[in-house]
N, CA, C and O atoms as CSV, one atom per row, in Angstrom:
chain,resi,resn,atom,element,x,y,z
A,1,MET,N,N,-87.847,109.049,-112.458
A,1,MET,CA,C,-88.778,108.520,-111.838
A,1,MET,C,C,-90.055,109.077,-111.952
A,1,MET,O,O,-90.152,110.234,-111.543
A,2,GLN,N,N,-91.117,108.516,-112.431
A,2,GLN,CA,C,-92.509,108.958,-112.932
A,2,GLN,C,C,-93.371,109.021,-111.585
A,2,GLN,O,O,-93.586,108.096,-110.802
A,3,LEU,N,N,-93.862,110.499,-111.505
A,3,LEU,CA,C,-94.524,111.028,-110.515
A,3,LEU,C,C,-95.663,110.253,-110.226
A,3,LEU,O,O,-95.860,109.877,-109.071
A,4,PRO,N,N,-96.562,109.924,-111.292
A,4,PRO,CA,C,-97.666,109.264,-110.997
A,4,PRO,C,C,-97.678,108.170,-110.308
A,4,PRO,O,O,-98.339,107.897,-109.306
A,5,ILE,N,N,-96.839,107.487,-110.945
A,5,ILE,CA,C,-96.432,105.797,-110.259
A,5,ILE,C,C,-96.059,105.942,-108.945
A,5,ILE,O,O,-96.592,105.216,-108.106
A,6,PHE,N,N,-95.073,106.914,-108.557
A,6,PHE,CA,C,-94.687,107.263,-107.353
A,6,PHE,C,C,-95.811,107.656,-106.199
A,6,PHE,O,O,-95.634,107.423,-105.003
A,7,VAL,N,N,-96.857,108.215,-106.679
A,7,VAL,CA,C,-98.088,108.857,-105.728
A,7,VAL,C,C,-98.889,107.820,-105.657
A,7,VAL,O,O,-99.440,107.572,-104.584
A,8,ALA,N,N,-99.130,106.929,-106.912
A,8,ALA,CA,C,-99.983,105.829,-106.913
A,8,ALA,C,C,-99.386,104.923,-105.818
A,8,ALA,O,O,-100.184,104.547,-104.958
A,9,GLY,N,N,-98.205,104.546,-105.723
A,9,GLY,CA,C,-97.621,103.710,-104.890
A,9,GLY,C,C,-97.631,104.075,-103.106
A,9,GLY,O,O,-97.670,103.317,-102.138
A,10,LEU,N,N,-97.578,105.524,-103.206
A,10,LEU,CA,C,-97.615,106.154,-102.018
A,10,LEU,C,C,-99.026,105.826,-101.477
A,10,LEU,O,O,-99.106,105.034,-100.538
A,11,PHE,N,N,-99.954,106.281,-101.910
A,11,PHE,CA,C,-101.602,105.863,-101.734
A,11,PHE,C,C,-101.714,104.727,-101.399
A,11,PHE,O,O,-102.320,104.337,-100.402
A,12,LEU,N,N,-101.051,103.957,-102.320
A,12,LEU,CA,C,-101.647,102.139,-102.091
A,12,LEU,C,C,-100.651,101.704,-100.838
A,12,LEU,O,O,-101.137,100.891,-100.052
A,13,SER,N,N,-99.472,102.112,-100.610
A,13,SER,CA,C,-98.856,101.633,-99.325
A,13,SER,C,C,-99.366,102.121,-98.163
A,13,SER,O,O,-99.392,101.384,-97.178
A,14,VAL,N,N,-99.904,103.581,-98.088
A,14,VAL,CA,C,-100.485,103.931,-96.976
A,14,VAL,C,C,-101.949,102.919,-96.836
A,14,VAL,O,O,-102.131,102.270,-95.805
A,15,LEU,N,N,-102.734,102.885,-97.748
A,15,LEU,CA,C,-103.973,102.155,-97.450
A,15,LEU,C,C,-103.418,100.788,-97.070
A,15,LEU,O,O,-103.667,100.495,-95.901
A,16,VAL,N,N,-102.989,100.220,-97.496
A,16,VAL,CA,C,-102.441,98.589,-97.262
A,16,VAL,C,C,-101.929,98.471,-95.815
A,16,VAL,O,O,-102.329,97.679,-94.961
A,17,SER,N,N,-100.906,99.469,-95.692
A,17,SER,CA,C,-100.362,99.503,-94.112
A,17,SER,C,C,-101.294,99.781,-93.201
A,17,SER,O,O,-101.257,99.098,-92.177
A,18,ALA,N,N,-102.298,100.774,-93.312
A,18,ALA,CA,C,-103.370,100.994,-92.441
A,18,ALA,C,C,-104.392,99.936,-92.175
A,18,ALA,O,O,-104.855,99.644,-91.073
A,19,VAL,N,N,-104.704,99.359,-93.421
A,19,VAL,CA,C,-105.715,97.993,-93.059
A,19,VAL,C,C,-105.075,96.963,-92.237
A,19,VAL,O,O,-105.704,96.397,-91.343
A,20,ILE,N,N,-103.455,96.611,-92.585
A,20,ILE,CA,C,-103.071,95.773,-91.901
A,20,ILE,C,C,-102.816,96.144,-90.361
A,20,ILE,O,O,-103.180,95.309,-89.533
A,21,GLY,N,N,-102.251,97.270,-89.936
A,21,GLY,CA,C,-102.378,97.811,-88.795
A,21,GLY,C,C,-103.601,97.739,-87.937
A,21,GLY,O,O,-103.654,97.356,-86.769
A,22,TYR,N,N,-104.650,98.200,-88.755
A,22,TYR,CA,C,-105.896,98.183,-87.997
A,22,TYR,C,C,-106.420,96.698,-87.790
A,22,TYR,O,O,-107.142,96.561,-86.802
A,23,ALA,N,N,-106.223,95.759,-88.419
A,23,ALA,CA,C,-106.390,94.353,-88.393
A,23,ALA,C,C,-105.387,93.594,-87.438
A,23,ALA,O,O,-105.653,92.463,-87.033
A,24,ALA,N,N,-104.127,94.308,-87.064
A,24,ALA,CA,C,-103.476,93.866,-86.102
A,24,ALA,C,C,-103.658,94.453,-84.700
A,24,ALA,O,O,-102.949,94.255,-83.714
A,25,GLY,N,N,-104.734,95.204,-84.809
A,25,GLY,CA,C,-105.052,95.807,-83.496
A,25,GLY,C,C,-104.616,97.046,-82.759
A,25,GLY,O,O,-104.891,97.421,-81.619
A,26,PHE,N,N,-103.846,97.602,-83.726
A,26,PHE,CA,C,-102.663,98.834,-82.913
A,26,PHE,C,C,-103.655,100.095,-82.591
A,26,PHE,O,O,-104.661,100.501,-83.174
A,27,SER,N,N,-103.059,100.483,-81.587
A,27,SER,CA,C,-103.885,101.579,-81.061
A,27,SER,C,C,-103.904,102.853,-81.961
A,27,SER,O,O,-103.645,102.520,-83.117
A,28,SER,N,N,-104.120,104.205,-81.840
A,28,SER,CA,C,-104.048,105.195,-82.965
A,28,SER,C,C,-102.789,105.566,-83.046
A,28,SER,O,O,-102.255,105.643,-84.153
A,29,ALA,N,N,-102.074,105.869,-81.846
A,29,ALA,CA,C,-100.702,106.210,-82.208
A,29,ALA,C,C,-99.734,104.999,-82.806
A,29,ALA,O,O,-98.882,105.263,-83.654
A,30,GLN,N,N,-99.873,104.040,-82.447
A,30,GLN,CA,C,-98.990,102.714,-82.974
A,30,GLN,C,C,-99.583,102.686,-84.462
A,30,GLN,O,O,-98.814,102.608,-85.420
A,31,LEU,N,N,-100.710,102.739,-84.596
A,31,LEU,CA,C,-101.228,102.872,-86.296
A,31,LEU,C,C,-100.509,103.911,-87.315
A,31,LEU,O,O,-100.090,103.732,-88.458
A,32,VAL,N,N,-100.517,105.007,-86.528
A,32,VAL,CA,C,-99.984,106.059,-87.397
A,32,VAL,C,C,-98.303,105.747,-87.524
A,32,VAL,O,O,-97.732,105.899,-88.605
A,33,LEU,N,N,-97.694,105.366,-86.493
A,33,LEU,CA,C,-96.153,105.153,-86.507
A,33,LEU,C,C,-96.179,103.918,-87.558
A,33,LEU,O,O,-95.430,103.929,-88.534
A,34,PHE,N,N,-96.856,103.118,-87.370
A,34,PHE,CA,C,-96.520,101.743,-88.352
A,34,PHE,C,C,-97.073,102.215,-89.682
A,34,PHE,O,O,-96.427,101.790,-90.640
A,35,VAL,N,N,-98.126,103.000,-89.985
A,35,VAL,CA,C,-98.246,103.333,-91.463
A,35,VAL,C,C,-97.098,104.249,-91.909
A,35,VAL,O,O,-96.543,104.107,-92.999
A,36,ILE,N,N,-96.742,105.270,-90.948
A,36,ILE,CA,C,-95.317,105.951,-91.693
A,36,ILE,C,C,-94.374,105.184,-91.620
A,36,ILE,O,O,-93.596,105.463,-92.532
A,37,ALA,N,N,-93.912,104.135,-90.865
A,37,ALA,CA,C,-92.693,103.275,-91.127
A,37,ALA,C,C,-92.912,102.409,-92.488
A,37,ALA,O,O,-91.991,102.257,-93.290
A,38,VAL,N,N,-93.971,101.956,-92.646
A,38,VAL,CA,C,-94.201,101.027,-93.990
A,38,VAL,C,C,-94.229,101.561,-94.985
A,38,VAL,O,O,-93.795,101.022,-96.004
A,39,THR,N,N,-94.833,102.973,-94.974
A,39,THR,CA,C,-94.852,103.818,-96.345
A,39,THR,C,C,-93.351,104.133,-96.574
A,39,THR,O,O,-92.792,103.749,-97.601
A,40,VAL,N,N,-92.684,104.850,-95.587
A,40,VAL,CA,C,-91.180,105.176,-96.049
A,40,VAL,C,C,-90.555,104.150,-96.412
A,40,VAL,O,O,-89.937,104.285,-97.469
A,41,LEU,N,N,-90.484,103.032,-95.846
A,41,LEU,CA,C,-89.766,101.660,-96.309
A,41,LEU,C,C,-90.234,101.389,-97.590
A,41,LEU,O,O,-89.357,101.241,-98.442
A,42,LEU,N,N,-91.242,101.300,-97.899
A,42,LEU,CA,C,-91.901,100.938,-99.442
A,42,LEU,C,C,-91.380,101.809,-100.365
A,42,LEU,O,O,-91.001,101.385,-101.457
A,43,GLN,N,N,-91.313,102.922,-100.084
A,43,GLN,CA,C,-91.029,104.230,-100.896
A,43,GLN,C,C,-89.452,104.174,-101.369
A,43,GLN,O,O,-89.070,104.457,-102.504
A,44,LEU,N,N,-88.594,103.745,-100.255
A,44,LEU,CA,C,-87.124,103.805,-100.122
A,44,LEU,C,C,-86.831,102.473,-101.048
A,44,LEU,O,O,-85.757,102.443,-101.650
A,45,VAL,N,N,-87.680,101.452,-101.172
A,45,VAL,CA,C,-87.379,100.043,-101.874
A,45,VAL,C,C,-87.872,100.684,-103.342
A,45,VAL,O,O,-87.276,100.399,-104.380
A,46,TYR,N,N,-88.982,101.546,-103.311
A,46,TYR,CA,C,-89.134,101.824,-104.879
A,46,TYR,C,C,-88.321,102.559,-105.620
A,46,TYR,O,O,-88.297,102.390,-106.839
A,47,VAL,N,N,-87.452,103.578,-104.946
A,47,VAL,CA,C,-86.654,104.587,-105.172
A,47,VAL,C,C,-85.256,103.638,-105.577
A,47,VAL,O,O,-84.601,103.980,-106.562
A,48,LEU,N,N,-84.857,102.491,-104.805
A,48,LEU,CA,C,-83.761,101.688,-105.068
A,48,LEU,C,C,-84.091,100.709,-106.360
A,48,LEU,O,O,-83.246,100.277,-107.145
A,49,VAL,N,N,-85.032,100.543,-106.386
A,49,VAL,CA,C,-85.401,99.649,-107.746
A,49,VAL,C,C,-85.344,100.471,-108.835
A,49,VAL,O,O,-84.995,99.890,-109.862
A,50,VAL,N,N,-85.583,101.684,-108.943
A,50,VAL,CA,C,-85.778,102.750,-110.041
A,50,VAL,C,C,-84.367,102.893,-110.327
A,50,VAL,O,O,-83.930,102.767,-111.471
A,51,ALA,N,N,-83.481,103.210,-109.103
A,51,ALA,CA,C,-82.148,103.180,-109.473
A,51,ALA,C,C,-81.334,102.248,-109.962
A,51,ALA,O,O,-80.314,102.567,-110.572
A,52,LEU,N,N,-81.653,101.098,-109.772
A,52,LEU,CA,C,-81.030,99.809,-109.979
A,52,LEU,C,C,-81.242,99.597,-111.472
A,52,LEU,O,O,-80.328,99.212,-112.201
A,53,LEU,N,N,-82.470,99.859,-111.907
A,53,LEU,CA,C,-82.988,99.831,-113.292
A,53,LEU,C,C,-82.138,100.886,-114.208
A,53,LEU,O,O,-81.608,100.524,-115.259
A,54,ALA,N,N,-82.060,102.210,-113.719
A,54,ALA,CA,C,-81.228,103.034,-114.334
A,54,ALA,C,C,-79.816,102.653,-114.668
A,54,ALA,O,O,-79.258,102.799,-115.756
A,55,VAL,N,N,-79.259,102.073,-113.420
A,55,VAL,CA,C,-77.694,101.660,-113.712
A,55,VAL,C,C,-77.637,100.704,-114.714
A,55,VAL,O,O,-76.784,100.777,-115.599
A,56,ASP,N,N,-78.691,99.565,-114.652
A,56,ASP,CA,C,-78.508,98.573,-115.496
A,56,ASP,C,C,-78.816,99.159,-116.954
A,56,ASP,O,O,-78.139,98.704,-117.876
A,57,ARG,N,N,-79.593,99.942,-117.182
A,57,ARG,CA,C,-79.860,100.565,-118.618
A,57,ARG,C,C,-78.526,101.180,-119.242
A,57,ARG,O,O,-78.116,100.977,-120.385
A,58,LYS,N,N,-77.869,102.054,-118.156
A,58,LYS,CA,C,-76.784,102.837,-118.441
A,58,LYS,C,C,-75.558,101.805,-119.206
A,58,LYS,O,O,-74.928,101.905,-120.259
A,59,ARG,N,N,-75.586,100.875,-118.192
A,59,ARG,CA,C,-74.692,99.602,-118.423
A,59,ARG,C,C,-74.541,99.134,-119.700
A,59,ARG,O,O,-73.488,98.968,-120.316
A,60,LYS,N,N,-75.993,98.872,-120.161
A,60,LYS,CA,C,-76.100,97.916,-121.624
A,60,LYS,C,C,-76.082,99.152,-122.525
A,60,LYS,O,O,-75.776,98.933,-123.697
A,61,THR,N,N,-76.324,100.259,-122.222
A,61,THR,CA,C,-76.210,101.283,-123.216
A,61,THR,C,C,-74.738,101.494,-123.614
A,61,THR,O,O,-74.373,101.496,-124.790
A,62,GLN,N,N,-73.825,101.690,-122.455
A,62,GLN,CA,C,-72.384,101.655,-122.778
A,62,GLN,C,C,-71.766,100.547,-123.376
A,62,GLN,O,O,-70.765,100.659,-124.083
A,63,ALA,N,N,-72.342,99.438,-123.114
A,63,ALA,CA,C,-71.858,98.169,-123.902
A,63,ALA,C,C,-72.193,98.066,-125.207
A,63,ALA,O,O,-71.452,97.501,-126.012
A,64,ALA,N,N,-73.167,98.519,-125.487
A,64,ALA,CA,C,-73.832,98.512,-126.908
A,64,ALA,C,C,-72.816,99.508,-127.736
A,64,ALA,O,O,-72.309,99.147,-128.798
A,65,ASP,N,N,-72.587,100.700,-127.193
A,65,ASP,CA,C,-71.993,101.623,-127.764
A,65,ASP,C,C,-70.409,101.040,-128.127
A,65,ASP,O,O,-69.828,101.293,-129.182
A,66,ASP,N,N,-69.839,100.187,-126.988
A,66,ASP,CA,C,-68.587,99.595,-127.234
A,66,ASP,C,C,-68.389,98.644,-128.297
A,66,ASP,O,O,-67.317,98.593,-128.901
A,67,ARG,N,N,-69.504,97.777,-128.600
A,67,ARG,CA,C,-69.467,96.904,-129.591
A,67,ARG,C,C,-69.919,97.631,-130.954
A,67,ARG,O,O,-69.962,96.982,-131.998
A,68,ALA,N,N,-70.184,98.709,-130.924
A,68,ALA,CA,C,-70.286,99.457,-132.381
A,68,ALA,C,C,-69.189,99.492,-133.257
A,68,ALA,O,O,-68.097,99.963,-132.938
A,69,PRO,N,N,-69.463,98.981,-134.408
A,69,PRO,CA,C,-68.365,98.786,-135.499
A,69,PRO,C,C,-67.640,100.133,-135.720
A,69,PRO,O,O,-68.086,101.280,-135.728
A,70,THR,N,N,-66.345,99.637,-135.904
A,70,THR,CA,C,-65.331,100.863,-136.027
A,70,THR,C,C,-64.924,100.661,-137.436
A,70,THR,O,O,-64.873,99.538,-137.937
A,71,VAL,N,N,-64.560,102.024,-138.239
A,71,VAL,CA,C,-64.253,102.068,-139.460
A,71,VAL,C,C,-62.762,101.768,-139.325
A,71,VAL,O,O,-62.090,102.261,-138.419
A,72,PRO,N,N,-62.217,100.869,-140.338
A,72,PRO,CA,C,-60.745,100.568,-140.327
A,72,PRO,C,C,-60.169,101.909,-140.971
A,72,PRO,O,O,-60.797,102.611,-141.764
A,73,SER,N,N,-58.828,102.164,-140.490
A,73,SER,CA,C,-58.166,103.225,-140.884
A,73,SER,C,C,-57.598,102.974,-142.305
A,73,SER,O,O,-57.061,101.941,-142.702
A,74,ALA,N,N,-57.799,104.002,-142.922
A,74,ALA,CA,C,-57.286,103.977,-144.433
A,74,ALA,C,C,-55.846,104.555,-144.491
A,74,ALA,O,O,-55.585,105.755,-144.587
A,75,GLN,N,N,-55.031,103.636,-144.426
A,75,GLN,CA,C,-53.531,103.969,-144.661
A,75,GLN,C,C,-53.310,103.873,-146.210
A,75,GLN,O,O,-53.749,103.008,-146.967
A,76,VAL,N,N,-52.503,104.994,-146.517
A,76,VAL,CA,C,-52.157,105.097,-147.971
A,76,VAL,C,C,-50.790,104.621,-148.184
A,76,VAL,O,O,-49.904,105.222,-147.576
A,77,SER,N,N,-50.459,103.617,-148.963
A,77,SER,CA,C,-49.288,103.047,-149.118
A,77,SER,C,C,-48.513,104.188,-150.237
A,77,SER,O,O,-49.157,104.930,-150.979
A,78,PRO,N,N,-46.991,104.137,-150.167
A,78,PRO,CA,C,-46.339,105.004,-150.796
A,78,PRO,C,C,-46.400,104.419,-152.490
A,78,PRO,O,O,-45.958,105.119,-153.400
A,79,LYS,N,N,-46.926,103.236,-152.704
A,79,LYS,CA,C,-46.894,102.755,-154.113
A,79,LYS,C,C,-48.180,103.068,-154.741
A,79,LYS,O,O,-48.242,103.168,-155.966
A,80,SER,N,N,-49.316,103.248,-153.926
A,80,SER,CA,C,-50.542,103.821,-154.631
A,80,SER,C,C,-50.618,105.318,-154.696
A,80,SER,O,O,-51.649,105.723,-155.233
A,81,ASP,N,N,-49.851,106.164,-154.316
A,81,ASP,CA,C,-49.720,107.364,-154.350
A,81,ASP,C,C,-49.430,107.860,-155.922
A,81,ASP,O,O,-48.387,107.467,-156.444
A,82,ALA,N,N,-50.064,108.458,-156.456
A,82,ALA,CA,C,-50.178,108.873,-157.926
A,82,ALA,C,C,-49.762,110.391,-157.889
A,82,ALA,O,O,-49.743,111.052,-158.928
């Protein structure tokens, strides 16, 4: 997880949720709880998306490794031994 993107998302989620809460007419205590709840929820979604992308990348990497060409075994026949 890249820290600057996480911090920028955190700041943006706090700002946007505060504006939405203020526009909805929440009191101070309600506004604080709303901002915290929305921020935590959005950050958990962000972490989930990053985790899903990491799992997908790992699966694709393993699939590519499985498709790697294999070298045929070089068996020596008794007739060609000299």
